[in-house]
Chimera marker file (.cmm) of the C-alpha trace (Angstrom):
<marker_set name="trace">
<marker id="1" x="12.704" y="-21.689" z="17.087" r="1" g="1" b="0" radius="0.5"/>
<marker id="2" x="12.895" y="-20.264" z="13.587" r="1" g="1" b="0" radius="0.5"/>
<marker id="3" x="10.019" y="-18.270" z="12.288" r="1" g="1" b="0" radius="0.5"/>
<marker id="4" x="7.950" y="-19.715" z="9.503" r="1" g="1" b="0" radius="0.5"/>
<marker id="5" x="7.469" y="-17.691" z="6.379" r="1" g="1" b="0" radius="0.5"/>
<marker id="6" x="3.974" y="-17.094" z="5.113" r="1" g="1" b="0" radius="0.5"/>
<marker id="7" x="3.457" y="-17.805" z="1.447" r="1" g="1" b="0" radius="0.5"/>
<marker id="8" x="0.642" y="-16.367" z="-0.613" r="1" g="1" b="0" radius="0.5"/>
<marker id="9" x="-0.877" y="-17.830" z="-3.737" r="1" g="1" b="0" radius="0.5"/>
<marker id="10" x="-0.878" y="-16.058" z="-7.089" r="1" g="1" b="0" radius="0.5"/>
<marker id="11" x="-4.582" y="-15.207" z="-6.760" r="1" g="1" b="0" radius="0.5"/>
<marker id="12" x="-4.003" y="-13.328" z="-3.487" r="1" g="1" b="0" radius="0.5"/>
<marker id="13" x="-0.969" y="-11.485" z="-4.881" r="1" g="1" b="0" radius="0.5"/>
<marker id="14" x="-2.919" y="-10.541" z="-8.032" r="1" g="1" b="0" radius="0.5"/>
<marker id="15" x="-5.709" y="-9.142" z="-5.851" r="1" g="1" b="0" radius="0.5"/>
<marker id="16" x="-3.182" y="-6.944" z="-4.030" r="1" g="1" b="0" radius="0.5"/>
<marker id="17" x="-1.661" y="-5.788" z="-7.339" r="1" g="1" b="0" radius="0.5"/>
<marker id="18" x="-5.112" y="-5.022" z="-8.761" r="1" g="1" b="0" radius="0.5"/>
<marker id="19" x="-6.068" y="-2.963" z="-5.711" r="1" g="1" b="0" radius="0.5"/>
<marker id="20" x="-2.938" y="-0.916" z="-6.235" r="1" g="1" b="0" radius="0.5"/>
<marker id="21" x="-2.986" y="-0.590" z="-10.029" r="1" g="1" b="0" radius="0.5"/>
<marker id="22" x="-6.707" y="-0.641" z="-10.877" r="1" g="1" b="0" radius="0.5"/>
<marker id="23" x="-8.302" y="0.785" z="-7.741" r="1" g="1" b="0" radius="0.5"/>
<marker id="24" x="-5.608" y="3.401" z="-7.212" r="1" g="1" b="0" radius="0.5"/>
<marker id="25" x="-4.982" y="2.479" z="-3.577" r="1" g="1" b="0" radius="0.5"/>
<marker id="26" x="-1.576" y="3.162" z="-2.051" r="1" g="1" b="0" radius="0.5"/>
<marker id="27" x="0.793" y="0.417" z="-0.888" r="1" g="1" b="0" radius="0.5"/>
<marker id="28" x="-0.042" y="0.986" z="2.779" r="1" g="1" b="0" radius="0.5"/>
<marker id="29" x="-3.796" y="1.091" z="2.154" r="1" g="1" b="0" radius="0.5"/>
<marker id="30" x="-3.665" y="-2.199" z="0.231" r="1" g="1" b="0" radius="0.5"/>
<marker id="31" x="-1.500" y="-3.706" z="2.971" r="1" g="1" b="0" radius="0.5"/>
<marker id="32" x="-3.961" y="-2.705" z="5.696" r="1" g="1" b="0" radius="0.5"/>
<marker id="33" x="-6.890" y="-3.999" z="3.646" r="1" g="1" b="0" radius="0.5"/>
<marker id="34" x="-5.240" y="-7.407" z="3.227" r="1" g="1" b="0" radius="0.5"/>
<marker id="35" x="-3.435" y="-7.474" z="6.602" r="1" g="1" b="0" radius="0.5"/>
<marker id="36" x="0.057" y="-7.791" z="5.130" r="1" g="1" b="0" radius="0.5"/>
<marker id="37" x="3.219" y="-5.692" z="5.102" r="1" g="1" b="0" radius="0.5"/>
<marker id="38" x="3.276" y="-2.862" z="2.554" r="1" g="1" b="0" radius="0.5"/>
<marker id="39" x="6.732" y="-3.904" z="1.318" r="1" g="1" b="0" radius="0.5"/>
<marker id="40" x="5.237" y="-7.152" z="0.000" r="1" g="1" b="0" radius="0.5"/>
<marker id="41" x="2.659" y="-5.205" z="-1.997" r="1" g="1" b="0" radius="0.5"/>
<marker id="42" x="5.414" y="-3.024" z="-3.429" r="1" g="1" b="0" radius="0.5"/>
<marker id="43" x="7.506" y="-6.089" z="-4.334" r="1" g="1" b="0" radius="0.5"/>
<marker id="44" x="4.553" y="-7.866" z="-5.983" r="1" g="1" b="0" radius="0.5"/>
<marker id="45" x="3.664" y="-4.794" z="-8.043" r="1" g="1" b="0" radius="0.5"/>
<marker id="46" x="7.294" y="-4.479" z="-9.158" r="1" g="1" b="0" radius="0.5"/>
<marker id="47" x="7.441" y="-8.166" z="-10.162" r="1" g="1" b="0" radius="0.5"/>
<marker id="48" x="4.068" y="-7.967" z="-11.911" r="1" g="1" b="0" radius="0.5"/>
<marker id="49" x="5.128" y="-4.936" z="-13.949" r="1" g="1" b="0" radius="0.5"/>
<marker id="50" x="8.371" y="-6.665" z="-14.957" r="1" g="1" b="0" radius="0.5"/>
<marker id="51" x="7.119" y="-10.205" z="-15.674" r="1" g="1" b="0" radius="0.5"/>
<marker id="52" x="3.321" y="-10.164" z="-15.691" r="1" g="1" b="0" radius="0.5"/>
<marker id="53" x="1.436" y="-12.895" z="-13.841" r="1" g="1" b="0" radius="0.5"/>
<marker id="54" x="4.559" y="-15.099" z="-13.965" r="1" g="1" b="0" radius="0.5"/>
<marker id="55" x="6.286" y="-12.605" z="-11.680" r="1" g="1" b="0" radius="0.5"/>
<marker id="56" x="3.808" y="-13.457" z="-8.929" r="1" g="1" b="0" radius="0.5"/>
<marker id="57" x="4.592" y="-17.175" z="-8.907" r="1" g="1" b="0" radius="0.5"/>
<marker id="58" x="6.532" y="-18.565" z="-5.952" r="1" g="1" b="0" radius="0.5"/>
<marker id="59" x="10.233" y="-18.819" z="-6.716" r="1" g="1" b="0" radius="0.5"/>
<marker id="60" x="11.663" y="-20.038" z="-3.430" r="1" g="1" b="0" radius="0.5"/>
<marker id="61" x="12.723" y="-23.659" z="-3.454" r="1" g="1" b="0" radius="0.5"/>
<marker id="62" x="12.451" y="-24.105" z="-7.198" r="1" g="1" b="0" radius="0.5"/>
<marker id="63" x="15.394" y="-25.444" z="-9.149" r="1" g="1" b="0" radius="0.5"/>
<marker id="64" x="16.888" y="-23.019" z="-11.600" r="1" g="1" b="0" radius="0.5"/>
<marker id="65" x="16.542" y="-23.816" z="-15.256" r="1" g="1" b="0" radius="0.5"/>
<marker id="66" x="19.401" y="-24.361" z="-17.677" r="1" g="1" b="0" radius="0.5"/>
<marker id="67" x="21.708" y="-21.421" z="-18.068" r="1" g="1" b="0" radius="0.5"/>
<marker id="68" x="20.727" y="-19.890" z="-14.761" r="1" g="1" b="0" radius="0.5"/>
<marker id="69" x="22.763" y="-19.718" z="-11.627" r="1" g="1" b="0" radius="0.5"/>
<marker id="70" x="26.308" y="-20.858" z="-11.208" r="1" g="1" b="0" radius="0.5"/>
<marker id="71" x="27.623" y="-23.330" z="-13.776" r="1" g="1" b="0" radius="0.5"/>
<marker id="72" x="28.565" y="-26.710" z="-12.387" r="1" g="1" b="0" radius="0.5"/>
<marker id="73" x="32.202" y="-27.588" z="-12.742" r="1" g="1" b="0" radius="0.5"/>
<marker id="74" x="33.825" y="-30.958" z="-12.707" r="1" g="1" b="0" radius="0.5"/>
<marker id="75" x="36.889" y="-31.527" z="-10.545" r="1" g="1" b="0" radius="0.5"/>
<marker id="76" x="39.925" y="-30.038" z="-12.228" r="1" g="1" b="0" radius="0.5"/>
<marker id="77" x="43.179" y="-31.922" z="-12.382" r="1" g="1" b="0" radius="0.5"/>
<marker id="78" x="45.913" y="-30.231" z="-10.300" r="1" g="1" b="0" radius="0.5"/>
<marker id="79" x="48.180" y="-29.464" z="-13.271" r="1" g="1" b="0" radius="0.5"/>
<marker id="80" x="45.398" y="-27.729" z="-15.189" r="1" g="1" b="0" radius="0.5"/>
<marker id="81" x="44.547" y="-25.719" z="-12.079" r="1" g="1" b="0" radius="0.5"/>
<marker id="82" x="48.172" y="-24.593" z="-11.677" r="1" g="1" b="0" radius="0.5"/>
<marker id="83" x="48.338" y="-23.523" z="-15.332" r="1" g="1" b="0" radius="0.5"/>
<marker id="84" x="45.049" y="-21.628" z="-14.987" r="1" g="1" b="0" radius="0.5"/>
<marker id="85" x="46.227" y="-19.859" z="-11.837" r="1" g="1" b="0" radius="0.5"/>
<marker id="86" x="49.575" y="-18.944" z="-13.372" r="1" g="1" b="0" radius="0.5"/>
<marker id="87" x="47.939" y="-17.415" z="-16.436" r="1" g="1" b="0" radius="0.5"/>
<link id1="1" id2="2" r="1" g="1" b="0" radius="0.2"/>
<link id1="2" id2="3" r="1" g="1" b="0" radius="0.2"/>
<link id1="3" id2="4" r="1" g="1" b="0" radius="0.2"/>
<link id1="4" id2="5" r="1" g="1" b="0" radius="0.2"/>
<link id1="5" id2="6" r="1" g="1" b="0" radius="0.2"/>
<link id1="6" id2="7" r="1" g="1" b="0" radius="0.2"/>
<link id1="7" id2="8" r="1" g="1" b="0" radius="0.2"/>
<link id1="8" id2="9" r="1" g="1" b="0" radius="0.2"/>
<link id1="9" id2="10" r="1" g="1" b="0" radius="0.2"/>
<link id1="10" id2="11" r="1" g="1" b="0" radius="0.2"/>
<link id1="11" id2="12" r="1" g="1" b="0" radius="0.2"/>
<link id1="12" id2="13" r="1" g="1" b="0" radius="0.2"/>
<link id1="13" id2="14" r="1" g="1" b="0" radius="0.2"/>
<link id1="14" id2="15" r="1" g="1" b="0" radius="0.2"/>
<link id1="15" id2="16" r="1" g="1" b="0" radius="0.2"/>
<link id1="16" id2="17" r="1" g="1" b="0" radius="0.2"/>
<link id1="17" id2="18" r="1" g="1" b="0" radius="0.2"/>
<link id1="18" id2="19" r="1" g="1" b="0" radius="0.2"/>
<link id1="19" id2="20" r="1" g="1" b="0" radius="0.2"/>
<link id1="20" id2="21" r="1" g="1" b="0" radius="0.2"/>
<link id1="21" id2="22" r="1" g="1" b="0" radius="0.2"/>
<link id1="22" id2="23" r="1" g="1" b="0" radius="0.2"/>
<link id1="23" id2="24" r="1" g="1" b="0" radius="0.2"/>
<link id1="24" id2="25" r="1" g="1" b="0" radius="0.2"/>
<link id1="25" id2="26" r="1" g="1" b="0" radius="0.2"/>
<link id1="26" id2="27" r="1" g="1" b="0" radius="0.2"/>
<link id1="27" id2="28" r="1" g="1" b="0" radius="0.2"/>
<link id1="28" id2="29" r="1" g="1" b="0" radius="0.2"/>
<link id1="29" id2="30" r="1" g="1" b="0" radius="0.2"/>
<link id1="30" id2="31" r="1" g="1" b="0" radius="0.2"/>
<link id1="31" id2="32" r="1" g="1" b="0" radius="0.2"/>
<link id1="32" id2="33" r="1" g="1" b="0" radius="0.2"/>
<link id1="33" id2="34" r="1" g="1" b="0" radius="0.2"/>
<link id1="34" id2="35" r="1" g="1" b="0" radius="0.2"/>
<link id1="35" id2="36" r="1" g="1" b="0" radius="0.2"/>
<link id1="36" id2="37" r="1" g="1" b="0" radius="0.2"/>
<link id1="37" id2="38" r="1" g="1" b="0" radius="0.2"/>
<link id1="38" id2="39" r="1" g="1" b="0" radius="0.2"/>
<link id1="39" id2="40" r="1" g="1" b="0" radius="0.2"/>
<link id1="40" id2="41" r="1" g="1" b="0" radius="0.2"/>
<link id1="41" id2="42" r="1" g="1" b="0" radius="0.2"/>
<link id1="42" id2="43" r="1" g="1" b="0" radius="0.2"/>
<link id1="43" id2="44" r="1" g="1" b="0" radius="0.2"/>
<link id1="44" id2="45" r="1" g="1" b="0" radius="0.2"/>
<link id1="45" id2="46" r="1" g="1" b="0" radius="0.2"/>
<link id1="46" id2="47" r="1" g="1" b="0" radius="0.2"/>
<link id1="47" id2="48" r="1" g="1" b="0" radius="0.2"/>
<link id1="48" id2="49" r="1" g="1" b="0" radius="0.2"/>
<link id1="49" id2="50" r="1" g="1" b="0" radius="0.2"/>
<link id1="50" id2="51" r="1" g="1" b="0" radius="0.2"/>
<link id1="51" id2="52" r="1" g="1" b="0" radius="0.2"/>
<link id1="52" id2="53" r="1" g="1" b="0" radius="0.2"/>
<link id1="53" id2="54" r="1" g="1" b="0" radius="0.2"/>
<link id1="54" id2="55" r="1" g="1" b="0" radius="0.2"/>
<link id1="55" id2="56" r="1" g="1" b="0" radius="0.2"/>
<link id1="56" id2="57" r="1" g="1" b="0" radius="0.2"/>
<link id1="57" id2="58" r="1" g="1" b="0" radius="0.2"/>
<link id1="58" id2="59" r="1" g="1" b="0" radius="0.2"/>
<link id1="59" id2="60" r="1" g="1" b="0" radius="0.2"/>
<link id1="60" id2="61" r="1" g="1" b="0" radius="0.2"/>
<link id1="61" id2="62" r="1" g="1" b="0" radius="0.2"/>
<link id1="62" id2="63" r="1" g="1" b="0" radius="0.2"/>
<link id1="63" id2="64" r="1" g="1" b="0" radius="0.2"/>
<link id1="64" id2="65" r="1" g="1" b="0" radius="0.2"/>
<link id1="65" id2="66" r="1" g="1" b="0" radius="0.2"/>
<link id1="66" id2="67" r="1" g="1" b="0" radius="0.2"/>
<link id1="67" id2="68" r="1" g="1" b="0" radius="0.2"/>
<link id1="68" id2="69" r="1" g="1" b="0" radius="0.2"/>
<link id1="69" id2="70" r="1" g="1" b="0" radius="0.2"/>
<link id1="70" id2="71" r="1" g="1" b="0" radius="0.2"/>
<link id1="71" id2="72" r="1" g="1" b="0" radius="0.2"/>
<link id1="72" id2="73" r="1" g="1" b="0" radius="0.2"/>
<link id1="73" id2="74" r="1" g="1" b="0" radius="0.2"/>
<link id1="74" id2="75" r="1" g="1" b="0" radius="0.2"/>
<link id1="75" id2="76" r="1" g="1" b="0" radius="0.2"/>
<link id1="76" id2="77" r="1" g="1" b="0" radius="0.2"/>
<link id1="77" id2="78" r="1" g="1" b="0" radius="0.2"/>
<link id1="78" id2="79" r="1" g="1" b="0" radius="0.2"/>
<link id1="79" id2="80" r="1" g="1" b="0" radius="0.2"/>
<link id1="80" id2="81" r="1" g="1" b="0" radius="0.2"/>
<link id1="81" id2="82" r="1" g="1" b="0" radius="0.2"/>
<link id1="82" id2="83" r="1" g="1" b="0" radius="0.2"/>
<link id1="83" id2="84" r="1" g="1" b="0" radius="0.2"/>
<link id1="84" id2="85" r="1" g="1" b="0" radius="0.2"/>
<link id1="85" id2="86" r="1" g="1" b="0" radius="0.2"/>
<link id1="86" id2="87" r="1" g="1" b="0" radius="0.2"/>
</marker_set>
């Protein structure tokens, strides 16, 4: 069986970030206090510093917006592909 991934809401993540930034606790101390892995606290702090509260929102499973990710391509006709590859 595959293991299920725990997800945390923004409020919980913000609490962890606040304990680190405002209360001056270390990553491991915050992790023990909240019963989570310290690497998650470190990641959340990093995201919060880079993007603010938006950085704490869940990103897994969300569709990427326009201009993000790999551009979709339509099927290329064989002659155009040959010309492109020869160039």
